[in-house]
MIMI-717230 format. One record per residue: residue in three letters; x, y, z of N, C-alpha, C, O in turn; chain; residue number from 1. Coordinates in nm, 4 decimals. Layout:
! residues N
{"ALA", {X, Y, Z}, {X, Y, Z}, {X, Y, Z}, {X, Y, Z}, "A", NUM}
...
! end
This chain:
! residues 148
{"MET", {0.0841, -0.1188, 0.0000}, {0.0000, 0.0000, 0.0000}, {0.0884, 0.1249, 0.0000}, {0.1856, 0.1330, 0.0752}, "A", 1}
{"ALA", {0.0553, 0.2183, -0.0817}, {0.1344, 0.3412, -0.0924}, {0.1065, 0.4346, 0.0248}, {-0.0074, 0.4458, 0.0704}, "A", 2}
{"ARG", {0.2084, 0.5001, 0.0723}, {0.1985, 0.6009, 0.1779}, {0.1811, 0.7362, 0.1095}, {0.2604, 0.7722, 0.0224}, "A", 3}
{"HIS", {0.0790, 0.8107, 0.1477}, {0.0549, 0.9426, 0.0900}, {0.1181, 1.0496, 0.1782}, {0.0890, 1.0592, 0.2975}, "A", 4}
{"VAL", {0.2047, 1.1292, 0.1175}, {0.2869, 1.2260, 0.1911}, {0.2666, 1.3653, 0.1319}, {0.2648, 1.3823, 0.0100}, "A", 5}
{"PHE", {0.2515, 1.4636, 0.2187}, {0.2467, 1.6038, 0.1782}, {0.3869, 1.6600, 0.1925}, {0.4453, 1.6545, 0.3008}, "A", 6}
{"PHE", {0.4417, 1.7141, 0.0840}, {0.5724, 1.7777, 0.0873}, {0.5532, 1.9287, 0.0914}, {0.4901, 1.9869, 0.0032}, "A", 7}
{"SER", {0.6076, 1.9906, 0.1936}, {0.6023, 2.1357, 0.2103}, {0.7411, 2.1897, 0.1783}, {0.8409, 2.1413, 0.2318}, "A", 8}
{"PHE", {0.7476, 2.2916, 0.0899}, {0.8783, 2.3438, 0.0519}, {0.8626, 2.4795, -0.0153}, {0.7520, 2.5195, -0.0515}, "A", 9}
{"HIS", {0.9726, 2.5485, -0.0313}, {0.9778, 2.6774, -0.0999}, {0.9831, 2.6469, -0.2497}, {1.0880, 2.6116, -0.3037}, "A", 10}
{"TYR", {0.8686, 2.6610, -0.3153}, {0.8565, 2.6144, -0.4529}, {0.9594, 2.6774, -0.5468}, {1.0349, 2.6053, -0.6120}, "A", 11}
{"GLN", {0.9636, 2.8084, -0.5546}, {1.0515, 2.8735, -0.6510}, {1.1985, 2.8393, -0.6271}, {1.2748, 2.8238, -0.7224}, "A", 12}
{"ARG", {1.2374, 2.8278, -0.5034}, {1.3783, 2.8075, -0.4713}, {1.4192, 2.6601, -0.4703}, {1.5316, 2.6268, -0.5077}, "A", 13}
{"ASP", {1.3288, 2.5719, -0.4277}, {1.3702, 2.4344, -0.3983}, {1.3041, 2.3246, -0.4807}, {1.3257, 2.2069, -0.4520}, "A", 14}
{"ILE", {1.2243, 2.3584, -0.5820}, {1.1582, 2.2523, -0.6588}, {1.2596, 2.1561, -0.7203}, {1.2343, 2.0358, -0.7255}, "A", 15}
{"TRP", {1.3720, 2.2061, -0.7661}, {1.4742, 2.1196, -0.8266}, {1.5274, 2.0204, -0.7226}, {1.5457, 1.9024, -0.7523}, "A", 16}
{"ARG", {1.5518, 2.0691, -0.6013}, {1.6015, 1.9821, -0.4940}, {1.4960, 1.8794, -0.4542}, {1.5270, 1.7615, -0.4370}, "A", 17}
{"VAL", {1.3723, 1.9239, -0.4398}, {1.2640, 1.8341, -0.3981}, {1.2382, 1.7279, -0.5045}, {1.2099, 1.6129, -0.4710}, "A", 18}
{"ASN", {1.2473, 1.7642, -0.6297}, {1.2265, 1.6649, -0.7358}, {1.3295, 1.5525, -0.7298}, {1.3039, 1.4433, -0.7806}, "A", 19}
{"GLN", {1.4439, 1.5768, -0.6697}, {1.5456, 1.4729, -0.6551}, {1.5079, 1.3691, -0.5494}, {1.5576, 1.2565, -0.5516}, "A", 20}
{"ILE", {1.4206, 1.4073, -0.4579}, {1.3898, 1.3158, -0.3474}, {1.2481, 1.2611, -0.3493}, {1.2210, 1.1629, -0.2802}, "A", 21}
{"ARG", {1.1582, 1.3190, -0.4237}, {1.0178, 1.2824, -0.4116}, {0.9797, 1.1523, -0.4801}, {0.8733, 1.0976, -0.4509}, "A", 22}
{"ASN", {1.0616, 1.1012, -0.5689}, {1.0301, 0.9784, -0.6411}, {1.0788, 0.8567, -0.5640}, {1.1793, 0.7950, -0.5993}, "A", 23}
{"ILE", {1.0069, 0.8238, -0.4595}, {1.0422, 0.7118, -0.3732}, {0.9363, 0.6034, -0.3910}, {0.8167, 0.6321, -0.3861}, "A", 24}
{"GLY", {0.9789, 0.4815, -0.4112}, {0.8841, 0.3720, -0.4224}, {0.7918, 0.3656, -0.3011}, {0.8360, 0.3837, -0.1877}, "A", 25}
{"GLU", {0.6650, 0.3401, -0.3253}, {0.5618, 0.3268, -0.2229}, {0.5264, 0.4588, -0.1536}, {0.4534, 0.4587, -0.0545}, "A", 26}
{"ILE", {0.5769, 0.5706, -0.2046}, {0.5423, 0.7017, -0.1501}, {0.4740, 0.7810, -0.2608}, {0.5282, 0.7958, -0.3703}, "A", 27}
{"VAL", {0.3552, 0.8314, -0.2315}, {0.2838, 0.9158, -0.3260}, {0.2906, 1.0569, -0.2716}, {0.2341, 1.0858, -0.1661}, "A", 28}
{"GLY", {0.3590, 1.1449, -0.3424}, {0.3788, 1.2804, -0.2944}, {0.2768, 1.3775, -0.3486}, {0.2383, 1.3713, -0.4654}, "A", 29}
{"SER", {0.2332, 1.4678, -0.2616}, {0.1488, 1.5782, -0.3047}, {0.2009, 1.7032, -0.2367}, {0.2737, 1.6955, -0.1378}, "A", 30}
{"ALA", {0.1634, 1.8177, -0.2899}, {0.2064, 1.9433, -0.2307}, {0.1128, 2.0534, -0.2743}, {0.0595, 2.0507, -0.3853}, "A", 31}
{"ALA", {0.0930, 2.1501, -0.1873}, {0.0095, 2.2641, -0.2245}, {0.0698, 2.3358, -0.3441}, {-0.0026, 2.3841, -0.4312}, "A", 32}
{"ALA", {0.2022, 2.3427, -0.3484}, {0.2679, 2.4096, -0.4599}, {0.2499, 2.3294, -0.5876}, {0.2658, 2.3829, -0.6973}, "A", 33}
{"GLY", {0.2175, 2.2039, -0.5744}, {0.1842, 2.1206, -0.6885}, {0.3039, 2.0641, -0.7609}, {0.3760, 2.1379, -0.8280}, "A", 34}
{"PHE", {0.3266, 1.9334, -0.7485}, {0.4295, 1.8707, -0.8293}, {0.3807, 1.8603, -0.9723}, {0.4603, 1.8645, -1.0661}, "A", 35}
{"HIS", {0.2512, 1.8468, -0.9891}, {0.1967, 1.8167, -1.1199}, {0.1527, 1.9407, -1.1964}, {0.1507, 1.9395, -1.3195}, "A", 36}
{"ASP", {0.1178, 2.0468, -1.1264}, {0.0658, 2.1631, -1.1969}, {0.0925, 2.2910, -1.1181}, {0.0122, 2.3307, -1.0336}, "A", 37}
{"ALA", {0.2036, 2.3540, -1.1459}, {0.2404, 2.4784, -1.0778}, {0.1421, 2.5894, -1.1085}, {0.1330, 2.6854, -1.0321}, "A", 38}
{"SER", {0.0682, 2.5795, -1.2177}, {-0.0270, 2.6845, -1.2526}, {-0.1393, 2.6941, -1.1490}, {-0.1966, 2.8015, -1.1309}, "A", 39}
{"LEU", {-0.1716, 2.5844, -1.0811}, {-0.2720, 2.5893, -0.9747}, {-0.2280, 2.6834, -0.8633}, {-0.3080, 2.7618, -0.8123}, "A", 40}
{"TRP", {-0.1016, 2.6755, -0.8261}, {-0.0457, 2.7617, -0.7224}, {-0.0496, 2.9077, -0.7674}, {-0.0891, 2.9959, -0.6911}, "A", 41}
{"GLU", {-0.0083, 2.9324, -0.8915}, {-0.0068, 3.0695, -0.9444}, {-0.1478, 3.1282, -0.9484}, {-0.1675, 3.2450, -0.9150}, "A", 42}
{"GLU", {-0.2451, 3.0481, -0.9890}, {-0.3842, 3.0944, -0.9941}, {-0.4369, 3.1247, -0.8538}, {-0.5061, 3.2247, -0.8341}, "A", 43}
{"ALA", {-0.4051, 3.0400, -0.7568}, {-0.4491, 3.0628, -0.6189}, {-0.3867, 3.1897, -0.5624}, {-0.4530, 3.2638, -0.4897}, "A", 44}
{"LYS", {-0.2602, 3.2159, -0.5947}, {-0.1934, 3.3376, -0.5462}, {-0.2674, 3.4624, -0.5923}, {-0.2768, 3.5597, -0.5175}, "A", 45}
{"LYS", {-0.3198, 3.4607, -0.7139}, {-0.3945, 3.5752, -0.7668}, {-0.5233, 3.5988, -0.6887}, {-0.5701, 3.7122, -0.6791}, "A", 46}
{"LYS", {-0.5810, 3.4923, -0.6327}, {-0.7090, 3.5006, -0.5609}, {-0.6929, 3.5358, -0.4143}, {-0.7909, 3.5725, -0.3495}, "A", 47}
{"GLY", {-0.5707, 3.5258, -0.3592}, {-0.5468, 3.5680, -0.2219}, {-0.5267, 3.4548, -0.1222}, {-0.5229, 3.3370, -0.1577}, "A", 48}
{"ASP", {-0.5139, 3.4956, 0.0050}, {-0.4809, 3.4031, 0.1140}, {-0.5797, 3.2879, 0.1288}, {-0.5388, 3.1732, 0.1471}, "A", 49}
{"ALA", {-0.7091, 3.3175, 0.1209}, {-0.8092, 3.2114, 0.1404}, {-0.7945, 3.1031, 0.0333}, {-0.8078, 2.9846, 0.0636}, "A", 50}
{"ALA", {-0.7675, 3.1421, -0.0904}, {-0.7515, 3.0449, -0.1982}, {-0.6259, 2.9608, -0.1783}, {-0.6264, 2.8407, -0.2049}, "A", 51}
{"ILE", {-0.5194, 3.0233, -0.1319}, {-0.3959, 2.9484, -0.1075}, {-0.4155, 2.8502, 0.0070}, {-0.3726, 2.7351, -0.0015}, "A", 52}
{"LYS", {-0.4798, 2.8949, 0.1136}, {-0.5054, 2.8049, 0.2268}, {-0.5953, 2.6887, 0.1847}, {-0.5759, 2.5760, 0.2303}, "A", 53}
{"ALA", {-0.6927, 2.7149, 0.0986}, {-0.7792, 2.6081, 0.0485}, {-0.6987, 2.5087, -0.0353}, {-0.7231, 2.3883, -0.0284}, "A", 54}
{"LEU", {-0.6036, 2.5577, -0.1138}, {-0.5177, 2.4705, -0.1940}, {-0.4301, 2.3838, -0.1030}, {-0.4116, 2.2649, -0.1291}, "A", 55}
{"ILE", {-0.3771, 2.4431, 0.0026}, {-0.2978, 2.3674, 0.1000}, {-0.3841, 2.2609, 0.1663}, {-0.3433, 2.1453, 0.1772}, "A", 56}
{"ASP", {-0.5035, 2.2997, 0.2104}, {-0.5943, 2.2044, 0.2752}, {-0.6277, 2.0884, 0.1816}, {-0.6328, 1.9731, 0.2245}, "A", 57}
{"GLU", {-0.6503, 2.1189, 0.0551}, {-0.6800, 2.0146, -0.0437}, {-0.5594, 1.9218, -0.0612}, {-0.5752, 1.8001, -0.0716}, "A", 58}
{"GLY", {-0.4395, 1.9795, -0.0642}, {-0.3186, 1.8987, -0.0780}, {-0.2949, 1.8053, 0.0389}, {-0.2357, 1.6986, 0.0227}, "A", 59}
{"LEU", {-0.3411, 1.8450, 0.1570}, {-0.3235, 1.7623, 0.2759}, {-0.4234, 1.6463, 0.2845}, {-0.3993, 1.5491, 0.3562}, "A", 60}
{"LYS", {-0.5338, 1.6558, 0.2129}, {-0.6357, 1.5502, 0.2185}, {-0.5761, 1.4159, 0.1796}, {-0.5052, 1.4047, 0.0796}, "A", 61}
{"GLY", {-0.6054, 1.3148, 0.2592}, {-0.5620, 1.1795, 0.2290}, {-0.4162, 1.1505, 0.2599}, {-0.3672, 1.0418, 0.2292}, "A", 62}
{"THR", {-0.3449, 1.2470, 0.3210}, {-0.2054, 1.2233, 0.3555}, {-0.1935, 1.1780, 0.5004}, {-0.2799, 1.2073, 0.5831}, "A", 63}
{"SER", {-0.0870, 1.1072, 0.5298}, {-0.0641, 1.0609, 0.6663}, {0.0627, 1.1201, 0.7272}, {0.0810, 1.1162, 0.8489}, "A", 64}
{"VAL", {0.1493, 1.1742, 0.6438}, {0.2763, 1.2318, 0.6898}, {0.3022, 1.3598, 0.6104}, {0.2734, 1.3675, 0.4909}, "A", 65}
{"THR", {0.3574, 1.4600, 0.6795}, {0.4028, 1.5823, 0.6145}, {0.5531, 1.5905, 0.6289}, {0.6065, 1.5820, 0.7395}, "A", 66}
{"VAL", {0.6218, 1.6071, 0.5153}, {0.7664, 1.6262, 0.5140}, {0.7913, 1.7727, 0.4797}, {0.7602, 1.8180, 0.3696}, "A", 67}
{"VAL", {0.8476, 1.8457, 0.5750}, {0.8819, 1.9856, 0.5513}, {1.0262, 1.9874, 0.5034}, {1.1188, 1.9617, 0.5802}, "A", 68}
{"CYS", {1.0439, 2.0180, 0.3751}, {1.1768, 2.0223, 0.3150}, {1.2394, 2.1575, 0.3478}, {1.1901, 2.2616, 0.3045}, "A", 69}
{"ILE", {1.3472, 2.1553, 0.4238}, {1.4079, 2.2773, 0.4763}, {1.5269, 2.3187, 0.3911}, {1.6338, 2.2579, 0.3955}, "A", 70}
{"GLY", {1.5046, 2.4244, 0.3135}, {1.6106, 2.4860, 0.2349}, {1.6542, 2.6149, 0.3030}, {1.6175, 2.6410, 0.4175}, "A", 71}
{"SER", {1.7313, 2.6937, 0.2334}, {1.7868, 2.8142, 0.2953}, {1.6822, 2.9210, 0.3260}, {1.7052, 3.0057, 0.4123}, "A", 72}
{"LYS", {1.5681, 2.9192, 0.2575}, {1.4656, 3.0229, 0.2772}, {1.3319, 2.9677, 0.3260}, {1.2347, 3.0429, 0.3328}, "A", 73}
{"THR", {1.3239, 2.8413, 0.3594}, {1.1973, 2.7791, 0.3972}, {1.1339, 2.8451, 0.5188}, {1.0136, 2.8713, 0.5191}, "A", 74}
{"ALA", {1.2128, 2.8720, 0.6215}, {1.1582, 2.9267, 0.7457}, {1.0895, 3.0614, 0.7251}, {1.0044, 3.0996, 0.8055}, "A", 75}
{"GLY", {1.1246, 3.1337, 0.6194}, {1.0653, 3.2634, 0.5937}, {0.9442, 3.2614, 0.5020}, {0.8865, 3.3666, 0.4745}, "A", 76}
{"ARG", {0.9043, 3.1435, 0.4539}, {0.7882, 3.1343, 0.3653}, {0.6608, 3.1786, 0.4354}, {0.6402, 3.1495, 0.5532}, "A", 77}
{"LYS", {0.5769, 3.2480, 0.3632}, {0.4541, 3.3036, 0.4201}, {0.3608, 3.1960, 0.4761}, {0.3000, 3.2175, 0.5810}, "A", 78}
{"TYR", {0.3480, 3.0821, 0.4100}, {0.2486, 2.9816, 0.4501}, {0.3078, 2.8610, 0.5221}, {0.2372, 2.7627, 0.5446}, "A", 79}
{"ILE", {0.4351, 2.8661, 0.5583}, {0.4982, 2.7489, 0.6189}, {0.4320, 2.7099, 0.7510}, {0.4050, 2.5920, 0.7740}, "A", 80}
{"ASP", {0.4057, 2.8073, 0.8376}, {0.3424, 2.7749, 0.9656}, {0.2013, 2.7212, 0.9448}, {0.1580, 2.6315, 1.0172}, "A", 81}
{"TYR", {0.1300, 2.7743, 0.8479}, {-0.0054, 2.7244, 0.8190}, {0.0011, 2.5777, 0.7770}, {-0.0767, 2.4957, 0.8258}, "A", 82}
{"GLU", {0.0930, 2.5445, 0.6874}, {0.1058, 2.4051, 0.6428}, {0.1398, 2.3129, 0.7592}, {0.0836, 2.2039, 0.7705}, "A", 83}
{"ILE", {0.2303, 2.3553, 0.8445}, {0.2707, 2.2727, 0.9588}, {0.1555, 2.2593, 1.0577}, {0.1251, 2.1489, 1.1030}, "A", 84}
{"ASN", {0.0917, 2.3704, 1.0912}, {-0.0172, 2.3661, 1.1887}, {-0.1368, 2.2863, 1.1382}, {-0.2006, 2.2154, 1.2160}, "A", 85}
{"GLN", {-0.1678, 2.2966, 1.0100}, {-0.2762, 2.2163, 0.9523}, {-0.2396, 2.0675, 0.9532}, {-0.3257, 1.9823, 0.9749}, "A", 86}
{"SER", {-0.1139, 2.0373, 0.9299}, {-0.0676, 1.8980, 0.9351}, {-0.0841, 1.8420, 1.0755}, {-0.1297, 1.7290, 1.0931}, "A", 87}
{"ILE", {-0.0471, 1.9207, 1.1747}, {-0.0618, 1.8787, 1.3143}, {-0.2094, 1.8605, 1.3485}, {-0.2472, 1.7618, 1.4117}, "A", 88}
{"ALA", {-0.2921, 1.9554, 1.3068}, {-0.4356, 1.9500, 1.3374}, {-0.5020, 1.8249, 1.2794}, {-0.5945, 1.7702, 1.3394}, "A", 89}
{"ARG", {-0.4552, 1.7798, 1.1634}, {-0.5160, 1.6610, 1.1037}, {-0.4507, 1.5315, 1.1520}, {-0.4910, 1.4225, 1.1114}, "A", 90}
{"GLY", {-0.3490, 1.5436, 1.2397}, {-0.2861, 1.4259, 1.2981}, {-0.1783, 1.3628, 1.2128}, {-0.1407, 1.2481, 1.2367}, "A", 91}
{"ASN", {-0.1277, 1.4342, 1.1143}, {-0.0202, 1.3793, 1.0307}, {0.1083, 1.3619, 1.1108}, {0.1376, 1.4399, 1.2015}, "A", 92}
{"GLY", {0.1840, 1.2590, 1.0762}, {0.3205, 1.2502, 1.1233}, {0.3968, 1.3661, 1.0613}, {0.3599, 1.4139, 0.9540}, "A", 93}
{"LEU", {0.5022, 1.4119, 1.1268}, {0.5722, 1.5312, 1.0809}, {0.7225, 1.5087, 1.0852}, {0.7763, 1.4569, 1.1831}, "A", 94}
{"ILE", {0.7897, 1.5486, 0.9769}, {0.9346, 1.5361, 0.9642}, {0.9892, 1.6668, 0.9085}, {0.9292, 1.7261, 0.8188}, "A", 95}
{"GLY", {1.1012, 1.7114, 0.9606}, {1.1767, 1.8203, 0.8989}, {1.2930, 1.7583, 0.8243}, {1.3660, 1.6768, 0.8807}, "A", 96}
{"LEU", {1.3117, 1.7950, 0.6988}, {1.4149, 1.7344, 0.6152}, {1.5016, 1.8433, 0.5531}, {1.4555, 1.9186, 0.4674}, "A", 97}
{"GLN", {1.6261, 1.8512, 0.5960}, {1.7188, 1.9496, 0.5404}, {1.7599, 1.9079, 0.3997}, {1.8056, 1.7959, 0.3772}, "A", 98}
{"ILE", {1.7424, 2.0011, 0.3048}, {1.7742, 1.9707, 0.1647}, {1.8700, 2.0725, 0.1038}, {1.8997, 2.0650, -0.0155}, "A", 99}
{"HIS", {1.9182, 2.1663, 0.1824}, {2.0028, 2.2743, 0.1302}, {2.1294, 2.2234, 0.0600}, {2.1816, 2.2896, -0.0298}, "A", 100}
{"HIS", {2.1778, 2.1074, 0.1005}, {2.3009, 2.0525, 0.0449}, {2.2829, 1.9886, -0.0931}, {2.3809, 1.9618, -0.1627}, "A", 101}
{"LEU", {2.1577, 1.9645, -0.1323}, {2.1317, 1.9102, -0.2653}, {2.1517, 2.0200, -0.3696}, {2.1315, 2.1380, -0.3410}, "A", 102}
{"LYS", {2.1908, 1.9811, -0.4883}, {2.2214, 2.0803, -0.5920}, {2.0946, 2.1303, -0.6622}, {1.9999, 2.0546, -0.6835}, "A", 103}
{"ASP", {2.0949, 2.2581, -0.6972}, {1.9857, 2.3168, -0.7739}, {2.0103, 2.2940, -0.9228}, {2.1027, 2.2216, -0.9598}, "A", 104}
{"ARG", {1.9293, 2.3545, -1.0076}, {1.9420, 2.3310, -1.1522}, {2.0754, 2.3783, -1.2073}, {2.1192, 2.3304, -1.3118}, "A", 105}
{"ALA", {2.1409, 2.4717, -1.1387}, {2.2732, 2.5193, -1.1814}, {2.3858, 2.4345, -1.1223}, {2.5034, 2.4626, -1.1452}, "A", 106}
{"GLY", {2.3498, 2.3307, -1.0463}, {2.4501, 2.2426, -0.9875}, {2.5104, 2.2950, -0.8583}, {2.6185, 2.2523, -0.8178}, "A", 107}
{"LEU", {2.4397, 2.3888, -0.7928}, {2.4928, 2.4510, -0.6713}, {2.4104, 2.4169, -0.5477}, {2.2875, 2.4152, -0.5544}, "A", 108}
{"PRO", {2.4758, 2.3897, -0.4349}, {2.4035, 2.3744, -0.3087}, {2.3722, 2.5129, -0.2514}, {2.4199, 2.6141, -0.3027}, "A", 109}
{"ASP", {2.2934, 2.5166, -0.1470}, {2.2588, 2.6407, -0.0778}, {2.3189, 2.6386, 0.0618}, {2.3551, 2.5321, 0.1120}, "A", 110}
{"PRO", {2.3299, 2.7540, 0.1248}, {2.3678, 2.7532, 0.2667}, {2.2516, 2.6952, 0.3482}, {2.1368, 2.6979, 0.3038}, "A", 111}
{"ALA", {2.2811, 2.6441, 0.4646}, {2.1773, 2.5911, 0.5528}, {2.0817, 2.7021, 0.5918}, {2.1223, 2.8168, 0.6105}, "A", 112}
{"GLY", {1.9549, 2.6673, 0.6040}, {1.8539, 2.7631, 0.6456}, {1.8052, 2.7300, 0.7858}, {1.8334, 2.6226, 0.8391}, "A", 113}
{"GLY", {1.7325, 2.8225, 0.8440}, {1.6772, 2.8008, 0.9767}, {1.5614, 2.7022, 0.9733}, {1.4973, 2.6823, 0.8701}, "A", 114}
{"THR", {1.5367, 2.6419, 1.0867}, {1.4230, 2.5513, 1.1014}, {1.2981, 2.6345, 1.1273}, {1.3003, 2.7228, 1.2131}, "A", 115}
{"PRO", {1.1891, 2.6083, 1.0550}, {1.0659, 2.6823, 1.0818}, {1.0249, 2.6699, 1.2291}, {1.0306, 2.5617, 1.2876}, "A", 116}
{"ALA", {0.9838, 2.7822, 1.2872}, {0.9506, 2.7875, 1.4298}, {0.8429, 2.6869, 1.4679}, {0.8492, 2.6286, 1.5762}, "A", 117}
{"ALA", {0.7445, 2.6653, 1.3816}, {0.6365, 2.5711, 1.4140}, {0.6879, 2.4278, 1.4265}, {0.6326, 2.3493, 1.5034}, "A", 118}
{"LEU", {0.7928, 2.3928, 1.3522}, {0.8526, 2.2592, 1.3666}, {0.9222, 2.2456, 1.5004}, {0.9097, 2.1439, 1.5687}, "A", 119}
{"THR", {0.9964, 2.3501, 1.5374}, {1.0663, 2.3499, 1.6668}, {0.9661, 2.3409, 1.7802}, {0.9841, 2.2624, 1.8733}, "A", 120}
{"LYS", {0.8612, 2.4206, 1.7729}, {0.7571, 2.4227, 1.8772}, {0.6909, 2.2857, 1.8930}, {0.6564, 2.2448, 2.0039}, "A", 121}
{"ALA", {0.6736, 2.2158, 1.7813}, {0.6100, 2.0840, 1.7844}, {0.7061, 1.9720, 1.8244}, {0.6641, 1.8575, 1.8410}, "A", 122}
{"GLY", {0.8345, 2.0042, 1.8400}, {0.9322, 1.9010, 1.8746}, {0.9564, 1.8029, 1.7617}, {0.9860, 1.6859, 1.7856}, "A", 123}
{"THR", {0.9441, 1.8496, 1.6410}, {0.9572, 1.7646, 1.5228}, {1.1024, 1.7230, 1.5013}, {1.1926, 1.8063, 1.5102}, "A", 124}
{"PRO", {1.1254, 1.5952, 1.4732}, {1.2624, 1.5533, 1.4420}, {1.3070, 1.6126, 1.3091}, {1.2296, 1.6191, 1.2135}, "A", 125}
{"ILE", {1.4322, 1.6556, 1.3044}, {1.4909, 1.7155, 1.1841}, {1.6041, 1.6248, 1.1371}, {1.6905, 1.5854, 1.2153}, "A", 126}
{"PHE", {1.6019, 1.5925, 1.0082}, {1.7025, 1.5058, 0.9493}, {1.7609, 1.5721, 0.8258}, {1.6948, 1.6531, 0.7608}, "A", 127}
{"LYS", {1.8829, 1.5380, 0.7943}, {1.9449, 1.5810, 0.6695}, {1.9197, 1.4706, 0.5678}, {1.9431, 1.3532, 0.5962}, "A", 128}
{"TYR", {1.8720, 1.5080, 0.4493}, {1.8466, 1.4073, 0.3470}, {1.9758, 1.3331, 0.3155}, {2.0792, 1.3941, 0.2882}, "A", 129}
{"ALA", {1.9677, 1.1989, 0.3199}, {2.0838, 1.1157, 0.2908}, {2.0569, 1.0188, 0.1756}, {2.1431, 0.9975, 0.0904}, "A", 130}
{"SER", {1.9364, 0.9602, 0.1737}, {1.9021, 0.8639, 0.0700}, {1.7517, 0.8404, 0.0691}, {1.6815, 0.8725, 0.1650}, "A", 131}
{"HIS", {1.7038, 0.7838, -0.0410}, {1.5614, 0.7490, -0.0502}, {1.5231, 0.6495, 0.0590}, {1.4183, 0.6628, 0.1221}, "A", 132}
{"GLU", {1.6081, 0.5504, 0.0805}, {1.5763, 0.4483, 0.1805}, {1.5660, 0.5071, 0.3206}, {1.4758, 0.4719, 0.3966}, "A", 133}
{"ALA", {1.6581, 0.5963, 0.3548}, {1.6536, 0.6592, 0.4871}, {1.5287, 0.7448, 0.5015}, {1.4647, 0.7426, 0.6066}, "A", 134}
{"LEU", {1.4928, 0.8201, 0.3979}, {1.3725, 0.9033, 0.4046}, {1.2477, 0.8170, 0.4159}, {1.1575, 0.8474, 0.4940}, "A", 135}
{"LYS", {1.2426, 0.7121, 0.3398}, {1.1286, 0.6201, 0.3460}, {1.1120, 0.5649, 0.4881}, {1.0001, 0.5565, 0.5388}, "A", 136}
{"ALA", {1.2220, 0.5278, 0.5513}, {1.2169, 0.4769, 0.6890}, {1.1680, 0.5849, 0.7854}, {1.0885, 0.5565, 0.8751}, "A", 137}
{"ARG", {1.2149, 0.7085, 0.7676}, {1.1708, 0.8201, 0.8540}, {1.0221, 0.8480, 0.8362}, {0.9521, 0.8773, 0.9331}, "A", 138}
{"ILE", {0.9741, 0.8390, 0.7128}, {0.8323, 0.8598, 0.6864}, {0.7491, 0.7531, 0.7574}, {0.6467, 0.7839, 0.8184}, "A", 139}
{"GLU", {0.7931, 0.6289, 0.7492}, {0.7210, 0.5203, 0.8176}, {0.7213, 0.5398, 0.9690}, {0.6198, 0.5179, 1.0351}, "A", 140}
{"GLU", {0.8366, 0.5812, 1.0238}, {0.8450, 0.6075, 1.1674}, {0.7477, 0.7169, 1.2084}, {0.6788, 0.7041, 1.3096}, "A", 141}
{"ALA", {0.7415, 0.8238, 1.1310}, {0.6516, 0.9357, 1.1622}, {0.5048, 0.8923, 1.1535}, {0.4229, 0.9325, 1.2361}, "A", 142}
{"ALA", {0.4723, 0.8110, 1.0539}, {0.3353, 0.7625, 1.0392}, {0.2954, 0.6755, 1.1585}, {0.1860, 0.6906, 1.2130}, "A", 143}
{"LYS", {0.3823, 0.5865, 1.1979}, {0.3525, 0.4981, 1.3117}, {0.3403, 0.5779, 1.4416}, {0.2533, 0.5499, 1.5240}, "A", 144}
{"LYS", {0.4269, 0.6763, 1.4593}, {0.4206, 0.7609, 1.5789}, {0.2871, 0.8352, 1.5835}, {0.2320, 0.8568, 1.6914}, "A", 145}
{"ALA", {0.2352, 0.8743, 1.4677}, {0.1080, 0.9460, 1.4600}, {-0.0115, 0.8506, 1.4622}, {-0.1264, 0.8948, 1.4625}, "A", 146}
{"GLY", {0.0154, 0.7203, 1.4637}, {-0.0933, 0.6222, 1.4663}, {-0.1605, 0.6021, 1.3315}, {-0.2789, 0.5689, 1.3247}, "A", 147}
{"LYS", {-0.0856, 0.6222, 1.2252}, {-0.1433, 0.6112, 1.0891}, {-0.0891, 0.4917, 1.0158}, {-0.1265, 0.4675, 0.9011}, "A", 148}
! end
């Protein structure tokens, strides 16, 4: 059975990094920013905060774990706390995953970024991405801890 995971990340800055990790066997990834259609995110931005929050809420439906991909600018994203708090409210397992060391489309890593305050407040474990297998194991651990 596939595990459904919500990936939270800074779309413009980190989509290249996230695309390197999201293709994990038995993991079905979704995100408000949209892996499949970035135009949905752009359209919601034009409509305002309520539309973006609705898109995030829709992306969280049917997920059991939220992976917050932490790049150099993630902690400063406008909707990061909303995504984390909504994940907690729905009972999702939660993981912080440092991805700054992965290369972007120009082949460059980023400096480490701060951990979003909502992750720290929730006592969320933070890991540095090492491999698909390690991430898959962390996702399973988070799901079991959340009772999912």
